[in-house]
gemmi code that builds the backbone of each chain (N, CA, C; Angstrom):
import gemmi

chains = {
    "A": [
        ("ASP", (5.984, -10.711, -22.214), (7.369, -10.489, -21.821), (7.430, -9.527, -20.633)),
        ("ALA", (8.435, -9.769, -19.788), (8.621, -8.885, -18.654), (9.022, -7.500, -19.146)),
        ("LYS", (8.557, -6.474, -18.461), (8.867, -5.109, -18.858), (9.949, -4.508, -17.979)),
        ("THR", (10.637, -5.312, -17.242), (11.683, -4.825, -16.349), (12.973, -5.568, -16.603)),
        ("THR", (14.088, -4.928, -16.282), (15.383, -5.584, -16.349), (16.097, -5.390, -15.017)),
        ("GLN", (16.717, -6.471, -14.569), (17.455, -6.458, -13.319), (18.784, -7.169, -13.541)),
        ("PRO", (19.813, -6.794, -12.787), (21.048, -7.581, -12.867), (20.748, -8.992, -12.371)),
        ("PRO", (21.470, -9.981, -12.869), (21.154, -11.363, -12.499), (21.446, -11.687, -11.043)),
        ("SER", (22.431, -11.027, -10.467), (22.786, -11.369, -9.097), (23.495, -10.216, -8.412)),
        ("MET", (23.504, -10.308, -7.085), (24.173, -9.293, -6.275), (24.515, -9.915, -4.927)),
        ("ASP", (25.647, -9.512, -4.390), (26.036, -9.940, -3.054), (25.977, -8.749, -2.116)),
        ("CYS", (25.720, -9.043, -0.860), (25.641, -7.996, 0.147), (26.132, -8.579, 1.471)),
        ("ALA", (26.785, -7.728, 2.243), (27.245, -8.167, 3.561), (26.118, -8.035, 4.574)),
        ("GLU", (26.045, -8.993, 5.449), (25.033, -8.977, 6.501), (25.158, -7.693, 7.320)),
        ("GLY", (24.009, -7.076, 7.583), (23.987, -5.844, 8.358), (24.103, -4.581, 7.544)),
        ("ARG", (24.527, -4.729, 6.299), (24.639, -3.558, 5.421), (23.345, -3.373, 4.641)),
        ("ALA", (23.206, -2.193, 4.071), (22.039, -1.943, 3.231), (22.230, -2.621, 1.880)),
        ("ALA", (21.165, -3.209, 1.387), (21.169, -3.813, 0.052), (20.323, -2.928, -0.855)),
        ("ASN", (20.931, -2.472, -1.942), (20.234, -1.622, -2.902), (20.041, -2.405, -4.195)),
        ("LEU", (18.814, -2.739, -4.493), (18.517, -3.590, -5.647), (17.927, -2.731, -6.762)),
        ("PRO", (18.627, -2.634, -7.903), (18.126, -1.766, -8.966), (17.177, -2.476, -9.923)),
        ("CYS", (16.377, -1.679, -10.588), (15.458, -2.205, -11.594), (15.194, -1.128, -12.639)),
        ("ASN", (15.274, -1.533, -13.882), (14.942, -0.619, -14.975), (13.590, -0.977, -15.565)),
        ("HIS", (12.773, 0.025, -15.767), (11.452, -0.172, -16.385), (11.185, 1.036, -17.260)),
        ("SER", (11.999, 1.181, -18.294), (11.984, 2.386, -19.115), (10.704, 2.561, -19.925)),
        ("THR", (9.951, 1.477, -20.124), (8.723, 1.589, -20.929), (7.470, 1.629, -20.060)),
        ("ILE", (7.641, 1.917, -18.796), (6.504, 1.908, -17.882), (5.470, 2.959, -18.299)),
        ("SER", (4.207, 2.595, -18.174), (3.128, 3.530, -18.506), (2.737, 4.326, -17.271)),
        ("GLY", (2.027, 5.421, -17.510), (1.666, 6.315, -16.416), (0.795, 5.684, -15.349)),
        ("ASN", (0.030, 4.665, -15.727), (-0.868, 4.043, -14.766), (-0.336, 2.708, -14.249)),
        ("GLU", (0.922, 2.443, -14.465), (1.503, 1.180, -13.998), (2.261, 1.360, -12.686)),
        ("TYR", (2.014, 0.430, -11.803), (2.696, 0.396, -10.528), (3.980, -0.413, -10.649)),
        ("VAL", (4.901, -0.156, -9.752), (6.109, -0.974, -9.623), (5.929, -1.846, -8.380)),
        ("TYR", (5.998, -3.134, -8.580), (5.888, -4.096, -7.487), (7.226, -4.783, -7.272)),
        ("TRP", (7.488, -5.101, -6.029), (8.641, -5.931, -5.701), (8.165, -7.142, -4.903)),
        ("TYR", (8.608, -8.293, -5.351), (8.376, -9.546, -4.657), (9.707, -10.253, -4.480)),
        ("ARG", (9.738, -11.171, -3.557), (10.913, -12.025, -3.448), (10.477, -13.463, -3.253)),
        ("GLN", (11.352, -14.363, -3.648), (11.049, -15.780, -3.547), (12.243, -16.485, -2.926)),
        ("ILE", (11.979, -17.015, -1.773), (12.971, -17.844, -1.106), (12.793, -19.258, -1.641)),
        ("HIS", (13.874, -19.971, -1.740), (13.874, -21.273, -2.399), (12.692, -22.152, -1.992)),
        ("SER", (11.990, -22.646, -3.031), (10.884, -23.592, -2.848), (9.715, -23.014, -2.052)),
        ("GLN", (9.539, -21.710, -2.143), (8.372, -21.082, -1.531), (7.679, -20.205, -2.566)),
        ("GLY", (6.457, -19.802, -2.278), (5.757, -18.870, -3.148), (6.327, -17.474, -3.000)),
        ("PRO", (6.130, -16.625, -3.994), (6.620, -15.256, -3.889), (6.002, -14.518, -2.705)),
        ("GLN", (6.802, -13.657, -2.116), (6.373, -12.864, -0.968), (6.337, -11.402, -1.368)),
        ("TYR", (5.232, -10.753, -1.113), (5.103, -9.336, -1.415), (6.052, -8.525, -0.531)),
        ("ILE", (6.698, -7.533, -1.143), (7.567, -6.657, -0.356), (6.985, -5.253, -0.290)),
        ("ILE", (6.788, -4.650, -1.446), (6.367, -3.263, -1.480), (5.919, -2.920, -2.891)),
        ("HIS", (5.150, -1.874, -3.035), (4.830, -1.388, -4.364), (4.641, 0.121, -4.318)),
        ("GLY", (4.724, 0.748, -5.479), (4.550, 2.190, -5.552), (4.189, 2.633, -6.948)),
        ("LEU", (3.710, 3.846, -7.038), (3.327, 4.404, -8.333), (4.294, 5.518, -8.740)),
        ("LYS", (4.376, 6.538, -7.940), (5.262, 7.665, -8.258), (6.121, 8.065, -7.067)),
        ("ASN", (5.511, 8.062, -5.914), (6.223, 8.508, -4.720), (7.060, 7.385, -4.123)),
        ("ASN", (8.065, 7.755, -3.390), (8.847, 6.771, -2.662), (7.973, 6.172, -1.563)),
        ("GLU", (8.195, 4.920, -1.289), (7.401, 4.214, -0.297), (8.310, 3.502, 0.693)),
        ("THR", (7.827, 3.375, 1.904), (8.571, 2.655, 2.939), (7.591, 1.838, 3.763)),
        ("ASN", (8.000, 0.616, 4.080), (7.235, -0.180, 5.029), (8.216, -0.891, 5.944)),
        ("GLU", (7.702, -1.822, 6.712), (8.552, -2.471, 7.705), (9.623, -3.353, 7.069)),
        ("MET", (9.458, -3.685, 5.812), (10.424, -4.565, 5.162), (11.480, -3.801, 4.379)),
        ("ALA", (11.058, -2.752, 3.683), (11.964, -2.133, 2.733), (11.499, -0.728, 2.362)),
        ("SER", (12.348, -0.072, 1.581), (11.996, 1.217, 0.988), (12.081, 1.084, -0.524)),
        ("LEU", (11.219, 1.806, -1.198), (11.201, 1.808, -2.653), (11.425, 3.238, -3.117)),
        ("ILE", (12.476, 3.400, -3.900), (12.802, 4.710, -4.446), (12.536, 4.667, -5.947)),
        ("ILE", (11.650, 5.501, -6.422), (11.304, 5.561, -7.846), (11.814, 6.881, -8.401)),
        ("THR", (12.548, 6.812, -9.495), (13.072, 8.041, -10.087), (11.929, 8.921, -10.589)),
        ("GLU", (12.242, 10.182, -10.744), (11.199, 11.136, -11.115), (10.570, 10.793, -12.470)),
        ("ASP", (11.390, 10.293, -13.414), (10.857, 9.913, -14.717), (10.227, 8.527, -14.694)),
        ("ARG", (10.312, 7.859, -13.556), (9.720, 6.530, -13.330), (10.320, 5.434, -14.196)),
        ("LYS", (11.451, 5.693, -14.792), (12.045, 4.675, -15.654), (12.912, 3.686, -14.894)),
        ("SER", (13.145, 3.943, -13.647), (13.894, 2.984, -12.849), (13.521, 3.133, -11.377)),
        ("SER", (13.868, 2.130, -10.630), (13.589, 2.170, -9.199), (14.651, 1.364, -8.454)),
        ("THR", (14.704, 1.577, -7.173), (15.641, 0.855, -6.317), (14.916, 0.370, -5.077)),
        ("LEU", (15.068, -0.889, -4.808), (14.550, -1.458, -3.568), (15.685, -1.443, -2.557)),
        ("ILE", (15.408, -0.923, -1.392), (16.438, -0.844, -0.351), (16.030, -1.691, 0.845)),
        ("LEU", (16.878, -2.664, 1.156), (16.736, -3.406, 2.404), (17.734, -2.774, 3.363)),
        ("PRO", (17.282, -2.057, 4.372), (18.190, -1.211, 5.145), (19.268, -1.961, 5.930)),
        ("HIS", (18.948, -3.117, 6.435), (19.910, -3.897, 7.204), (19.736, -5.366, 6.818)),
        ("ALA", (20.442, -5.756, 5.783), (20.230, -7.096, 5.240), (20.630, -8.186, 6.244)),
        ("THR", (19.830, -9.227, 6.285), (20.143, -10.397, 7.106), (20.271, -11.610, 6.205)),
        ("LEU", (20.777, -12.685, 6.764), (20.958, -13.910, 5.980), (19.615, -14.390, 5.422)),
        ("ARG", (18.537, -14.120, 6.142), (17.217, -14.555, 5.693), (16.697, -13.750, 4.500)),
        ("ASP", (17.399, -12.686, 4.155), (16.998, -11.911, 2.977), (17.556, -12.510, 1.685)),
        ("THR", (18.369, -13.544, 1.807), (18.869, -14.215, 0.611), (17.691, -14.830, -0.138)),
        ("ALA", (17.507, -14.391, -1.386), (16.332, -14.804, -2.160), (16.480, -14.279, -3.578)),
        ("VAL", (15.544, -14.660, -4.428), (15.422, -14.053, -5.757), (14.404, -12.937, -5.653)),
        ("TYR", (14.800, -11.756, -6.094), (13.939, -10.585, -6.010), (13.413, -10.233, -7.402)),
        ("TYR", (12.119, -10.022, -7.471), (11.473, -9.707, -8.735), (10.902, -8.288, -8.699)),
        ("CYS", (11.240, -7.546, -9.704), (10.674, -6.217, -9.916), (9.669, -6.348, -11.062)),
        ("ILE", (8.454, -5.936, -10.837), (7.388, -6.166, -11.816), (6.576, -4.885, -11.947)),
        ("VAL", (6.125, -4.589, -13.171), (5.199, -3.479, -13.348), (3.828, -4.033, -13.700)),
        ("SER", (2.816, -3.412, -13.171), (1.459, -3.861, -13.419), (0.520, -2.677, -13.328)),
        ("LYS", (-0.545, -2.745, -14.138), (-1.400, -1.570, -14.289), (-2.213, -1.217, -13.067)),
        ("ILE", (-2.750, -2.205, -12.448), (-3.635, -1.882, -11.325), (-3.301, -2.766, -10.151)),
        ("GLN", (-3.846, -2.457, -9.047), (-3.570, -3.226, -7.848), (-4.496, -4.429, -7.815)),
        ("GLY", (-4.029, -5.503, -8.392), (-4.800, -6.727, -8.324), (-5.874, -6.802, -9.372)),
        ("GLY", (-6.911, -7.516, -9.062), (-7.967, -7.722, -10.035), (-7.533, -8.724, -11.072)),
        ("SER", (-7.871, -8.484, -12.307), (-7.586, -9.452, -13.357), (-6.305, -9.148, -14.125)),
        ("GLU", (-5.565, -8.157, -13.653), (-4.326, -7.824, -14.349), (-3.234, -8.767, -13.871)),
        ("LYS", (-2.682, -9.556, -14.774), (-1.718, -10.565, -14.368), (-0.349, -9.948, -14.135)),
        ("LEU", (0.406, -10.608, -13.293), (1.794, -10.238, -13.064), (2.680, -11.072, -13.980)),
        ("VAL", (3.574, -10.423, -14.687), (4.509, -11.120, -15.557), (5.873, -11.081, -14.895)),
        ("PHE", (6.369, -12.236, -14.543), (7.649, -12.325, -13.858), (8.786, -12.403, -14.854)),
        ("GLY", (9.819, -11.600, -14.624), (11.053, -11.742, -15.370), (11.949, -12.745, -14.659)),
        ("LYS", (13.226, -12.663, -14.956), (14.160, -13.627, -14.370), (14.525, -13.274, -12.937)),
        ("GLY", (14.309, -12.033, -12.561), (14.618, -11.641, -11.198), (16.104, -11.493, -10.953)),
        ("MET", (16.431, -11.165, -9.712), (17.817, -10.988, -9.318), (18.082, -11.775, -8.042)),
        ("LYS", (19.119, -12.586, -8.076), (19.465, -13.375, -6.886), (20.315, -12.535, -5.954)),
        ("LEU", (19.786, -12.245, -4.781), (20.534, -11.540, -3.748), (21.076, -12.563, -2.770)),
        ("THR", (22.374, -12.516, -2.567), (23.008, -13.376, -1.569), (23.576, -12.504, -0.473)),
        ("VAL", (23.096, -12.706, 0.729), (23.607, -11.970, 1.876), (24.647, -12.845, 2.565)),
        ("ASN", (25.834, -12.323, 2.654), (26.958, -13.080, 3.214), (27.245, -12.689, 4.651)),
        ("PRO", (27.615, -13.663, 5.462), (27.924, -13.345, 6.869), (29.195, -12.510, 6.996)),
    ],
    "B": [
        ("GLY", (-3.794, -9.770, 7.020), (-4.741, -10.191, 6.008), (-4.053, -10.858, 4.835)),
        ("ALA", (-4.853, -11.216, 3.816), (-4.365, -11.830, 2.588), (-3.628, -13.141, 2.853)),
        ("VAL", (-4.321, -14.044, 3.526), (-3.746, -15.351, 3.828), (-4.200, -16.359, 2.782)),
        ("VAL", (-3.241, -17.087, 2.239), (-3.511, -18.073, 1.202), (-3.043, -19.441, 1.678)),
        ("SER", (-3.875, -20.429, 1.471), (-3.514, -21.795, 1.822), (-3.479, -22.640, 0.565)),
        ("GLN", (-2.362, -23.244, 0.272), (-2.233, -24.106, -0.897), (-1.746, -25.475, -0.433)),
        ("HIS", (-2.419, -26.494, -0.883), (-1.952, -27.839, -0.543), (-2.350, -28.854, -1.596)),
        ("PRO", (-1.624, -29.931, -1.725), (-0.520, -30.287, -0.855), (0.728, -29.470, -1.165)),
        ("SER", (1.670, -29.468, -0.251), (2.915, -28.756, -0.507), (3.854, -29.589, -1.368)),
        ("ARG", (3.645, -30.882, -1.293), (4.527, -31.773, -2.046), (3.739, -33.033, -2.394)),
        ("VAL", (3.861, -33.482, -3.618), (3.164, -34.709, -4.016), (3.988, -35.450, -5.056)),
        ("ILE", (4.012, -36.752, -4.901), (4.653, -37.636, -5.871), (3.570, -38.545, -6.437)),
        ("CYS", (3.498, -38.625, -7.741), (2.476, -39.488, -8.330), (3.080, -40.282, -9.480)),
        ("LYS", (2.365, -41.316, -9.867), (2.825, -42.148, -10.975), (2.339, -41.578, -12.295)),
        ("SER", (3.085, -41.843, -13.330), (2.684, -41.411, -14.667), (1.299, -41.936, -15.009)),
        ("GLY", (0.501, -41.073, -15.594), (-0.838, -41.471, -15.999), (-1.917, -41.173, -14.992)),
        ("THR", (-1.529, -40.847, -13.793), (-2.525, -40.526, -12.774), (-2.789, -39.029, -12.755)),
        ("SER", (-3.814, -38.640, -12.005), (-4.184, -37.228, -11.898), (-3.912, -36.710, -10.498)),
        ("VAL", (-3.607, -35.460, -10.420), (-3.303, -34.830, -9.136), (-4.091, -33.537, -9.017)),
        ("LYS", (-4.694, -33.324, -7.875), (-5.458, -32.092, -7.648), (-4.746, -31.226, -6.631)),
        ("ILE", (-4.603, -29.966, -6.962), (-3.988, -28.984, -6.072), (-5.055, -27.973, -5.675)),
        ("GLU", (-5.147, -27.703, -4.379), (-6.150, -26.760, -3.890), (-5.513, -25.446, -3.451)),
        ("CYS", (-6.242, -24.389, -3.688), (-5.782, -23.071, -3.268), (-6.957, -22.334, -2.639)),
        ("ARG", (-6.765, -21.924, -1.400), (-7.827, -21.223, -0.682), (-7.363, -19.847, -0.231)),
        ("SER", (-8.217, -18.869, -0.423), (-7.969, -17.557, 0.165), (-8.775, -17.514, 1.457)),
        ("LEU", (-8.076, -17.400, 2.567), (-8.702, -17.622, 3.865), (-9.409, -16.395, 4.434)),
        ("ASP", (-8.974, -15.225, 4.068), (-9.564, -14.040, 4.689), (-9.952, -12.970, 3.680)),
        ("PHE", (-10.067, -13.365, 2.418), (-10.549, -12.416, 1.431), (-11.175, -13.195, 0.282)),
        ("GLN", (-11.922, -12.489, -0.514), (-12.589, -13.125, -1.646), (-11.795, -12.874, -2.914)),
        ("ALA", (-11.388, -13.947, -3.524), (-10.552, -13.858, -4.719), (-11.428, -13.870, -5.965)),
        ("THR", (-11.571, -12.723, -6.556), (-12.368, -12.656, -7.783), (-11.635, -13.284, -8.960)),
        ("THR", (-10.321, -13.266, -8.877), (-9.497, -13.829, -9.951), (-8.453, -14.753, -9.343)),
        ("MET", (-8.160, -15.819, -10.045), (-7.127, -16.751, -9.605), (-6.137, -16.950, -10.748)),
        ("PHE", (-4.866, -16.786, -10.414), (-3.805, -17.059, -11.367), (-3.091, -18.338, -10.943)),
        ("TRP", (-2.753, -19.152, -11.911), (-1.955, -20.352, -11.647), (-0.651, -20.248, -12.429)),
        ("TYR", (0.444, -20.431, -11.700), (1.773, -20.371, -12.285), (2.462, -21.725, -12.118)),
        ("ARG", (3.443, -21.972, -12.947), (4.348, -23.072, -12.693), (5.778, -22.573, -12.874)),
        ("GLN", (6.645, -23.267, -12.198), (8.046, -22.853, -12.179), (8.921, -24.082, -12.277)),
        ("PHE", (9.705, -24.147, -13.340), (10.669, -25.231, -13.501), (11.963, -24.827, -12.800)),
        ("PRO", (12.799, -25.823, -12.468), (14.026, -25.523, -11.714), (14.856, -24.430, -12.368)),
        ("LYS", (15.314, -23.516, -11.561), (16.187, -22.421, -11.960), (15.537, -21.481, -12.983)),
        ("GLN", (14.228, -21.521, -13.081), (13.522, -20.625, -13.980), (12.547, -19.753, -13.203)),
        ("SER", (12.008, -18.776, -13.892), (11.062, -17.873, -13.252), (9.654, -18.457, -13.289)),
        ("LEU", (8.750, -17.773, -12.647), (7.354, -18.206, -12.674), (6.758, -17.912, -14.048)),
        ("MET", (6.032, -18.889, -14.567), (5.356, -18.718, -15.840), (3.858, -18.883, -15.612)),
        ("LEU", (3.100, -17.895, -16.057), (1.659, -17.961, -15.890), (1.082, -19.058, -16.779)),
        ("MET", (0.238, -19.893, -16.171), (-0.414, -20.955, -16.931), (-1.809, -20.540, -17.368)),
        ("ALA", (-2.556, -19.997, -16.409), (-3.956, -19.695, -16.694), (-4.497, -18.694, -15.701)),
        ("THR", (-5.570, -18.065, -16.114), (-6.275, -17.087, -15.295), (-7.736, -17.482, -15.238)),
        ("SER", (-8.306, -17.465, -14.059), (-9.728, -17.778, -13.969), (-10.442, -16.755, -13.105)),
        ("ASN", (-11.658, -16.471, -13.486), (-12.534, -15.626, -12.691), (-13.637, -16.487, -12.108)),
        ("GLU", (-14.024, -16.174, -10.911), (-15.009, -16.984, -10.202), (-16.257, -17.206, -11.042)),
        ("GLY", (-16.578, -18.478, -11.224), (-17.777, -18.846, -11.963), (-17.607, -18.887, -13.462)),
        ("SER", (-16.426, -18.568, -13.950), (-16.194, -18.562, -15.397), (-15.128, -19.578, -15.776)),
        ("LYS", (-15.055, -19.862, -17.054), (-14.009, -20.770, -17.530), (-12.667, -20.063, -17.490)),
        ("ALA", (-11.632, -20.848, -17.297), (-10.290, -20.282, -17.227), (-9.785, -19.905, -18.612)),
        ("THR", (-8.908, -18.931, -18.627), (-8.212, -18.538, -19.851), (-6.786, -19.028, -19.739)),
        ("TYR", (-6.360, -19.815, -20.726), (-5.049, -20.441, -20.676), (-4.048, -19.666, -21.516)),
        ("GLU", (-2.825, -19.634, -21.041), (-1.748, -19.020, -21.809), (-1.378, -19.922, -22.976)),
        ("GLN", (-0.759, -19.307, -23.947), (-0.368, -20.059, -25.133), (0.572, -21.193, -24.750)),
        ("GLY", (0.283, -22.358, -25.292), (1.120, -23.516, -25.037), (0.700, -24.341, -23.841)),
        ("VAL", (-0.277, -23.905, -23.108), (-0.766, -24.660, -21.945), (-2.033, -25.397, -22.357)),
        ("GLU", (-2.030, -26.709, -22.194), (-3.166, -27.525, -22.629), (-4.308, -27.446, -21.633)),
        ("LYS", (-5.430, -26.914, -22.075), (-6.556, -26.744, -21.156), (-7.183, -28.068, -20.746)),
        ("ASP", (-7.047, -29.089, -21.582), (-7.631, -30.384, -21.225), (-6.732, -31.163, -20.274)),
        ("LYS", (-5.528, -30.728, -20.157), (-4.587, -31.400, -19.267), (-4.561, -30.741, -17.889)),
        ("PHE", (-4.667, -29.440, -17.883), (-4.636, -28.687, -16.633), (-6.032, -28.095, -16.404)),
        ("LEU", (-6.814, -28.828, -15.625), (-8.200, -28.430, -15.395), (-8.285, -27.494, -14.199)),
        ("ILE", (-8.899, -26.365, -14.419), (-9.016, -25.383, -13.360), (-10.475, -25.181, -13.010)),
        ("ASN", (-10.738, -25.235, -11.716), (-12.081, -24.975, -11.215), (-12.025, -23.814, -10.244)),
        ("HIS", (-12.845, -22.824, -10.471), (-12.870, -21.652, -9.588), (-14.333, -21.376, -9.265)),
        ("ALA", (-14.919, -22.329, -8.561), (-16.356, -22.296, -8.328), (-16.780, -21.336, -7.232)),
        ("SER", (-15.839, -20.941, -6.380), (-16.197, -20.027, -5.301), (-15.122, -18.958, -5.166)),
        ("LEU", (-15.441, -17.935, -4.409), (-14.502, -16.836, -4.245), (-13.363, -17.158, -3.282)),
        ("THR", (-13.419, -18.317, -2.672), (-12.365, -18.660, -1.717), (-11.632, -19.949, -2.061)),
        ("LEU", (-12.037, -20.613, -3.144), (-11.402, -21.891, -3.462), (-11.241, -22.049, -4.963)),
        ("SER", (-10.044, -22.452, -5.356), (-9.787, -22.822, -6.736), (-8.934, -24.078, -6.726)),
        ("THR", (-9.155, -24.916, -7.720), (-8.350, -26.129, -7.815), (-7.736, -26.249, -9.193)),
        ("LEU", (-6.558, -26.840, -9.223), (-5.862, -27.167, -10.463), (-5.658, -28.659, -10.471)),
        ("THR", (-6.176, -29.326, -11.474), (-6.000, -30.764, -11.603), (-5.102, -31.048, -12.795)),
        ("VAL", (-4.006, -31.710, -12.520), (-3.106, -32.149, -13.585), (-3.550, -33.555, -13.968)),
        ("THR", (-4.084, -33.694, -15.157), (-4.618, -34.989, -15.579), (-3.580, -35.766, -16.371)),
        ("SER", (-3.618, -37.071, -16.231), (-2.700, -37.958, -16.940), (-1.281, -37.399, -16.874)),
        ("ALA", (-0.818, -37.250, -15.677), (0.479, -36.602, -15.468), (1.626, -37.405, -16.080)),
        ("HIS", (2.597, -36.678, -16.585), (3.814, -37.272, -17.131), (5.020, -36.633, -16.451)),
        ("PRO", (6.156, -37.279, -16.529), (7.350, -36.716, -15.865), (7.640, -35.265, -16.241)),
        ("GLU", (7.333, -34.887, -17.473), (7.608, -33.492, -17.868), (6.678, -32.488, -17.195)),
        ("ASP", (5.639, -32.998, -16.520), (4.762, -32.111, -15.756), (5.313, -31.835, -14.363)),
        ("SER", (6.387, -32.522, -14.028), (7.018, -32.279, -12.725), (7.459, -30.823, -12.660)),
        ("SER", (6.999, -30.134, -11.645), (7.264, -28.699, -11.552), (6.779, -28.181, -10.215)),
        ("PHE", (6.969, -26.898, -9.999), (6.488, -26.219, -8.804), (5.287, -25.378, -9.236)),
        ("TYR", (4.122, -25.683, -8.702), (2.892, -25.001, -9.093), (2.487, -24.033, -7.989)),
        ("ILE", (2.156, -22.818, -8.380), (1.863, -21.766, -7.411), (0.565, -21.070, -7.806)),
        ("CYS", (-0.314, -20.907, -6.825), (-1.556, -20.179, -7.090), (-1.415, -18.745, -6.593)),
        ("SER", (-2.223, -17.883, -7.172), (-2.205, -16.485, -6.771), (-3.618, -15.925, -6.824)),
        ("PRO", (-4.295, -15.943, -5.686), (-5.635, -15.342, -5.653), (-5.501, -13.825, -5.673)),
        ("SER", (-6.409, -13.204, -6.353), (-6.304, -11.756, -6.505), (-7.634, -11.074, -6.264)),
        ("GLN", (-7.550, -9.902, -5.723), (-8.728, -9.057, -5.566), (-8.314, -7.630, -5.884)),
        ("VAL", (-9.252, -6.872, -6.346), (-8.959, -5.488, -6.683), (-8.705, -4.697, -5.406)),
        ("GLY", (-7.675, -3.885, -5.460), (-7.376, -3.058, -4.307), (-6.426, -3.733, -3.340)),
        ("GLY", (-6.011, -3.018, -2.315), (-5.084, -3.567, -1.333), (-3.788, -3.946, -2.008)),
        ("TYR", (-3.186, -4.999, -1.552), (-1.964, -5.447, -2.200), (-2.274, -6.052, -3.556)),
        ("GLY", (-3.458, -6.602, -3.689), (-3.885, -7.156, -4.964), (-3.402, -8.558, -5.219)),
        ("TYR", (-2.120, -8.764, -5.079), (-1.561, -10.049, -5.476), (-0.975, -10.783, -4.275)),
        ("THR", (-1.482, -11.958, -4.036), (-0.920, -12.822, -3.003), (-0.622, -14.169, -3.628)),
        ("PHE", (0.228, -14.928, -2.983), (0.646, -16.197, -3.562), (0.556, -17.312, -2.534)),
        ("GLY", (0.211, -18.476, -3.042), (0.269, -19.656, -2.201), (1.712, -20.071, -1.981)),
        ("SER", (1.891, -21.046, -1.120), (3.236, -21.490, -0.778), (3.799, -22.462, -1.798)),
        ("GLY", (2.964, -22.853, -2.751), (3.453, -23.702, -3.830), (3.277, -25.190, -3.573)),
        ("THR", (3.202, -25.937, -4.660), (3.100, -27.399, -4.625), (4.181, -27.985, -5.510)),
        ("ARG", (5.025, -28.781, -4.912), (6.086, -29.455, -5.674), (5.542, -30.782, -6.177)),
        ("LEU", (5.339, -30.883, -7.480), (4.822, -32.116, -8.088), (5.959, -32.874, -8.744)),
        ("THR", (6.067, -34.116, -8.375), (7.032, -35.012, -8.998), (6.278, -36.189, -9.582)),
        ("VAL", (6.423, -36.384, -10.880), (5.760, -37.496, -11.562), (6.816, -38.543, -11.885)),
        ("VAL", (6.583, -39.755, -11.408), (7.582, -40.816, -11.601), (7.047, -41.912, -12.527)),
    ],
}
model = gemmi.Model(1)
for chain_id, residues in chains.items():
    chain = gemmi.Chain(chain_id)
    for i, (resn, *xyz) in enumerate(residues, 1):
        res = gemmi.Residue()
        res.name, res.seqid = resn, gemmi.SeqId(i, " ")
        for name, pos in zip(("N", "CA", "C"), xyz):
            atom = gemmi.Atom()
            atom.name, atom.element = name, gemmi.Element(name[0])
            atom.pos, atom.b_iso = gemmi.Position(*pos), 0.0
            res.add_atom(atom)
        chain.add_residue(res)
    model.add_chain(chain)
structure = gemmi.Structure()
structure.add_model(model)
structure.setup_entities()
């Protein structure tokens, strides 16, 4: 079973920041938070991951609460191409044989 | 880095025939390969996990004799759907994995339609 919960959907205006929440209250100390997104009929695309500290890359920022029970993915300037299903996943290690368990994800719709 | 090639992207086959899906990691060595399937409007469900040179481990409810997985090299894995039936129609996605780095990458998926 997925160890994360996300709202089923969210709308965002083009050009505005999109803040995508995720709860992972049972996360273990050695588990990372991963974010992926899936655009219709494509494979999941890696966005960002983190353990404890906030992370930023060219795609997004990841804010993890101090207790690590929740996190927020921030797309600073959403575009129409960011419309996708976003998955928040926790996993113990970076790759290897540890499988990723996908929940239902959250459908982000960016509106013009 | 972490380039994955999965093909075919789309295939239509007749009931009772077999279909092979290939997944290649082009610029890294995948010690582990995950195979997922996704039915319409649903999330990805893990089917099986394989380590290079070893037999695959199947998730509960996935028939190992129907979904044959070969992971003979660190850069290539195949999934063969044998004696396909319409209920096998789905979106199949591979995920080669290596320890470290991003760890998890995904193929672009294969849309299988069994008629």
